[in-house]
C-alpha positions in Angstrom: 73.6 34.3 -108.8 70.8 33.3 -108.4 68.7 32.8 -105.6 65.7 30.6 -105.2 62.5 31.7 -104.0 61.7 32.7 -100.5 58.7 29.9 -98.8 55.8 32.2 -97.9 55.9 30.3 -94.4 57.1 32.1 -92.2 61.0 30.2 -90.8 59.9 28.1 -87.8 61.2 29.3 -84.8 62.2 26.7 -82.0 60.3 27.6 -79.2 60.8 26.7 -75.7 58.7 23.8 -74.7 57.1 23.4 -71.0 54.7 21.1 -69.1 51.0 22.2 -67.5 49.3 20.0 -66.1 45.8 21.1 -65.0 42.4 19.3 -63.8 38.9 19.9 -63.8 35.7 18.0 -65.0 31.9 17.7 -64.7 29.8 18.4 -61.4 26.4 17.0 -61.7 23.4 17.1 -59.8 22.7 13.8 -59.8 19.3 14.0 -58.0 17.9 15.9 -60.0 15.7 15.2 -63.1 16.3 15.6 -65.8 20.3 15.5 -64.4 22.1 18.9 -65.3 25.7 19.9 -64.9 27.2 23.1 -64.5 29.4 24.3 -67.1 31.2 27.9 -68.0 31.7 30.1 -70.9 34.9 31.8 -72.4 35.6 33.7 -75.0 37.9 33.2 -76.7 41.1 34.9 -78.5 38.9 35.6 -81.8 36.1 36.9 -79.6 33.2 34.5 -79.8 31.6 32.4 -76.6 32.7 29.1 -75.9 30.6 26.7 -73.2 33.4 24.5 -71.8 34.0 22.2 -68.8 35.3 24.5 -65.6 39.4 23.4 -65.3 42.7 25.0 -64.3 45.7 24.0 -63.0 47.2 22.7 -60.0 48.7 24.3 -56.9 51.7 23.1 -55.3 51.3 20.1 -53.5 47.8 19.5 -54.8 46.7 16.1 -56.4 44.9 15.9 -59.8 41.6 15.2 -57.6 42.2 18.0 -55.6 42.3 20.7 -58.3 39.4 19.3 -60.1 37.4 19.9 -57.0 38.8 23.4 -55.6 38.9 24.7 -59.6 34.9 23.8 -59.6 34.0 25.5 -57.1 35.9 28.9 -58.1 34.5 28.7 -61.8 30.8 27.3 -61.1 30.5 28.1 -57.0 29.0 24.3 -57.2 30.7 22.0 -54.7 31.0 18.2 -54.9 32.9 15.0 -54.8 35.0 12.9 -56.8 32.9 9.9 -58.2 35.1 9.1 -60.7 37.9 10.0 -63.0 36.7 10.7 -66.8 39.9 10.3 -68.2 42.8 12.8 -69.8 43.1 14.9 -72.6 46.5 15.9 -73.7 47.2 18.2 -76.2 49.5 20.9 -78.1 49.5 25.0 -78.8 51.7 27.9 -78.7 51.6 31.3 -76.7 53.4 33.9 -75.8 56.7 32.5 -77.3 56.4 29.1 -75.9 55.0 25.2 -77.3 53.2 24.5 -74.7 52.0 20.7 -73.7 49.2 20.7 -71.8 47.3 17.4 -70.1 44.1 18.0 -68.8 42.5 15.6 -66.0 38.9 15.3 -65.9 36.5 13.8 -63.6 33.2 13.4 -62.4 32.0 14.9 -59.3 28.3 15.1 -57.6 27.0 18.4 -56.6 26.8 18.6 -52.8 26.2 21.9 -52.1 27.0 25.5 -53.2 25.2 27.9 -55.5 25.4 28.6 -59.5 27.9 31.7 -59.1 30.9 32.9 -61.0 32.0 34.9 -57.5 34.6 32.7 -56.9 36.8 33.2 -60.3 39.9 34.3 -59.1 41.0 34.9 -62.9 37.8 36.2 -64.1 37.9 34.2 -67.2 34.1 32.9 -67.3 31.7 35.2 -68.5 29.0 32.6 -67.9 28.0 29.5 -65.9 25.0 27.6 -66.3 23.2 24.5 -65.2 22.4 22.1 -68.8 20.5 19.5 -69.1 23.5 16.1 -69.4 21.5 15.3 -72.3 21.9 19.0 -74.2 25.7 19.0 -73.0 27.6 17.4 -75.8 25.3 19.8 -78.4 26.9 22.8 -76.5 30.1 22.5 -75.3 32.9 23.5 -77.8 35.5 21.1 -78.0 35.7 17.7 -79.4 37.3 16.2 -76.6 35.4 18.1 -74.1 32.0 16.5 -76.3 33.9 13.1 -75.7 34.1 13.7 -71.4 30.4 14.7 -71.5 29.6 11.0 -73.4 32.0 9.5 -70.9 30.1 10.9 -68.0 26.8 10.2 -69.3 27.8 6.5 -70.3 28.7 6.1 -66.3 25.6 7.5 -64.6 23.5 5.8 -67.5 25.5 2.5 -66.5 24.9 3.2 -62.5 21.6 3.9 -62.5 
């Protein structure tokens, strides 16, 4: 009996699916000229540094807005107040033997205090934090969806000026 050749692809496993919700966004020093946003850098799985927006998981009983304020303060050292929603990014990925459906709620925050620092990051995922001119942000961010969020923030701030 002749068997058909095997597919070169690895057989697909049925991975368990989990839902995750995070929140974060853009904290902006609105009074500065030029306006600046606090962003973080992380090292990806390939070992490259990627600049991104601060974000993290919601804690028990926390709203997305509360989580965004907390996560931004933890990861950047900057406290802020929510000005408006900038939208939600929805994506899928596989990690640790499971399929993850992740939704990340992003907000625009006005910086109200704090000092730029990584010291409060409990997970120690960020390797650098910086103030970046809002006009330079789109060119710096690693992910297209986060660049879209940065453009939304810039448009909102231009319309409200």
